[in-house]
C-alpha positions as CSV (number, residue, x, y, z in Angstrom):
1,M,131.8,157.3,70.4
2,G,131.7,161.0,71.5
3,K,130.9,162.0,67.9
4,M,127.9,159.7,67.8
5,L,126.5,161.0,71.1
6,A,126.8,164.6,69.8
7,V,124.8,163.7,66.7
8,R,122.1,162.0,68.7
9,Y,121.8,165.0,71.0
10,V,121.4,167.4,68.1
11,L,118.7,165.2,66.6
12,M,116.8,165.0,69.9
13,V,117.0,168.8,70.3
14,S,115.7,169.3,66.8
15,L,112.8,166.9,67.1
16,L,111.4,168.3,70.4
17,P,110.3,171.7,69.1
18,F,108.8,170.0,66.0
19,A,106.4,168.0,68.2
20,A,104.9,171.2,69.6
21,L,103.9,172.6,66.2
22,V,100.6,171.8,64.5
23,S,100.4,170.8,60.9
24,A,98.8,173.5,58.8
25,Q,95.8,172.6,56.6
26,Q,97.0,174.9,53.8
27,P,100.4,175.7,52.2
28,Y,100.7,179.0,54.0
29,E,100.2,180.5,57.5
30,T,100.4,184.1,58.8
31,H,102.4,185.2,61.8
32,N,99.8,187.5,63.4
33,I,100.9,188.4,66.9
34,G,102.7,191.4,68.1
35,N,102.8,194.4,65.7
36,V,103.4,192.4,62.5
37,N,101.4,190.3,60.1
38,F,103.7,188.2,57.8
39,T,102.8,185.2,55.7
40,V,105.1,182.2,55.3
41,T,104.7,179.2,53.0
42,Y,106.0,175.7,52.4
43,Y,107.3,176.7,49.0
44,G,109.8,179.3,50.2
45,A,107.6,182.2,49.1
46,C,107.0,185.1,51.6
47,G,104.0,187.4,51.9
48,F,101.8,185.5,49.5
49,L,101.6,182.0,48.0
50,S,102.2,183.5,44.6
51,S,102.9,186.8,42.9
52,Q,99.2,187.0,42.1
53,Q,98.6,187.7,45.8
54,L,95.5,185.6,46.0
55,E,96.5,183.6,49.1
56,G,98.3,185.1,52.1
57,E,98.3,188.5,53.9
58,G,101.7,189.9,52.8
59,F,103.6,192.0,55.3
60,K,101.6,194.4,57.4
61,Y,103.2,196.8,59.9
62,P,101.6,197.8,62.1
63,L,99.5,194.7,62.6
64,N,96.3,196.2,61.2
65,G,98.0,198.5,58.7
66,A,98.3,198.3,54.9
67,N,100.3,195.6,53.2
68,H,103.9,196.7,52.3
69,L,105.1,193.6,50.4
70,F,104.4,192.7,46.8
71,Y,106.1,189.4,47.0
72,G,109.3,187.7,48.3
73,G,111.1,184.5,49.0
74,I,114.3,182.6,49.1
75,A,116.5,182.0,46.0
76,A,119.5,179.8,45.7
77,G,121.8,179.1,42.7
78,N,125.3,178.8,41.4
79,S,124.9,179.6,37.6
80,P,122.4,181.1,35.1
81,D,121.2,177.5,34.5
82,Y,120.7,176.6,38.2
83,L,118.7,179.3,40.1
84,C,115.9,178.1,42.3
85,D,113.1,180.4,43.4
86,R,109.4,180.8,43.5
87,Y,109.2,184.1,41.7
88,F,108.6,185.1,38.1
89,G,109.4,182.7,35.4
90,V,111.4,183.4,32.3
91,G,109.7,186.1,30.1
92,A,107.7,187.6,33.0
93,P,104.9,188.4,33.4
94,G,103.8,184.9,33.4
95,P,103.4,182.0,35.9
96,D,105.7,182.0,38.8
97,N,108.6,179.5,38.9
98,T,107.8,176.3,40.8
99,D,111.4,175.3,41.6
100,W,110.8,174.8,45.3
101,N,108.5,171.9,46.1
102,N,107.0,170.9,49.5
103,V,108.7,168.0,51.2
104,D,107.1,167.8,54.7
105,G,104.4,170.4,55.0
106,L,104.1,173.5,57.1
107,Y,103.9,173.2,60.9
108,F,102.8,176.3,62.7
109,G,101.6,177.8,66.0
110,G,103.7,176.2,68.6
111,A,105.4,178.3,71.2
112,V,108.8,176.7,71.9
113,Y,111.3,179.4,70.8
114,S,108.9,182.3,70.4
115,D,105.2,182.9,70.9
116,Q,104.5,181.7,67.4
117,D,106.9,179.2,65.8
118,G,106.8,178.0,62.2
119,W,108.6,175.2,60.4
120,A,108.6,174.1,56.7
121,Q,110.8,172.0,54.4
122,Y,111.0,172.1,50.7
123,D,113.5,171.0,48.0
124,D,114.6,172.0,44.4
125,S,112.8,169.0,42.8
126,G,110.7,171.4,40.6
127,H,113.8,172.8,38.9
128,P,114.7,171.1,35.5
129,L,118.3,170.6,36.7
130,A,117.5,169.7,40.4
131,E,120.6,169.2,42.5
132,G,119.0,167.7,45.6
133,I,119.0,170.9,47.7
134,V,116.7,170.7,50.7
135,V,115.7,173.9,52.6
136,T,114.5,173.8,56.2
137,Q,112.7,177.1,57.1
138,H,112.1,178.2,60.7
139,S,110.1,181.4,61.5
140,W,109.5,183.0,64.9
141,A,107.3,185.8,66.1
142,W,106.7,187.3,69.6
143,A,103.6,188.9,71.1
144,A,105.2,191.3,73.5
145,G,107.8,194.0,73.3
146,P,110.6,194.6,72.7
147,Y,110.5,191.6,70.2
148,N,107.0,192.2,68.7
149,D,108.0,194.4,65.7
150,F,109.5,191.7,63.5
151,V,109.5,188.1,62.4
152,I,112.7,186.1,62.2
153,L,113.3,183.7,59.3
154,R,116.1,181.1,59.3
155,Y,117.0,178.9,56.4
156,T,119.2,175.8,56.5
157,L,120.2,174.4,53.1
158,L,121.3,170.8,52.8
159,N,122.8,169.1,49.8
160,A,121.0,165.7,49.8
161,G,122.0,165.1,46.2
162,Q,124.6,162.7,44.7
163,R,127.3,165.3,43.9
164,A,128.9,168.5,45.2
165,V,127.1,171.8,44.5
166,N,130.0,174.3,44.4
167,Q,129.7,178.0,44.8
168,L,126.1,177.9,45.8
169,Y,124.7,181.3,46.9
170,A,121.4,181.8,48.7
171,G,119.5,184.9,49.6
172,Q,116.2,186.4,50.6
173,F,114.6,188.8,48.2
174,M,111.6,191.0,49.0
175,D,109.8,193.4,46.7
176,F,108.5,195.9,49.3
177,D,106.0,198.5,48.4
178,V,106.8,201.6,50.4
179,I,104.0,204.1,50.3
180,D,103.2,203.6,46.6
181,G,104.3,200.4,44.9
182,Y,104.4,202.0,41.5
183,S,106.7,204.9,42.4
184,N,109.2,203.5,44.9
185,Y,112.7,202.6,43.8
186,S,115.5,200.5,45.3
């Protein structure tokens, strides 16, 4: 009985902040308070909706400064055959991969945990060997110091598929452009 109560409590806590957010009318929104501009999407891409940089504002620091991010996002995989991302496809340059697909939109702008909260959910259904991985993305930004020089991203991965996905690795990749995007090296 105690286990069931704990699960109910967690669900209640998780749903309360979600109610404070507003559904975005587009697949991306930009954290634009404090000293940082940073775009998040409901596809797992960061900075821009795609590597063509047509939609989104990238990563600007200070707030009204130049963009310092070419493109970024979350990637997850466990083999050369199963790697999910929203970055360049095989044989780049070419269209971006579309492995991550929107599940439940992008909710943005509430002020429950920070001054500007974001929430999105997407899954691996665009991958030809989809495993049923669902990603829940939270983002938080603050207007006042000392917490106004960054945006926090948190990803939670859930295996909603029918079988175990062993040795899954996930990571954030960012192609930052420091000073000059054509001459910086990492």
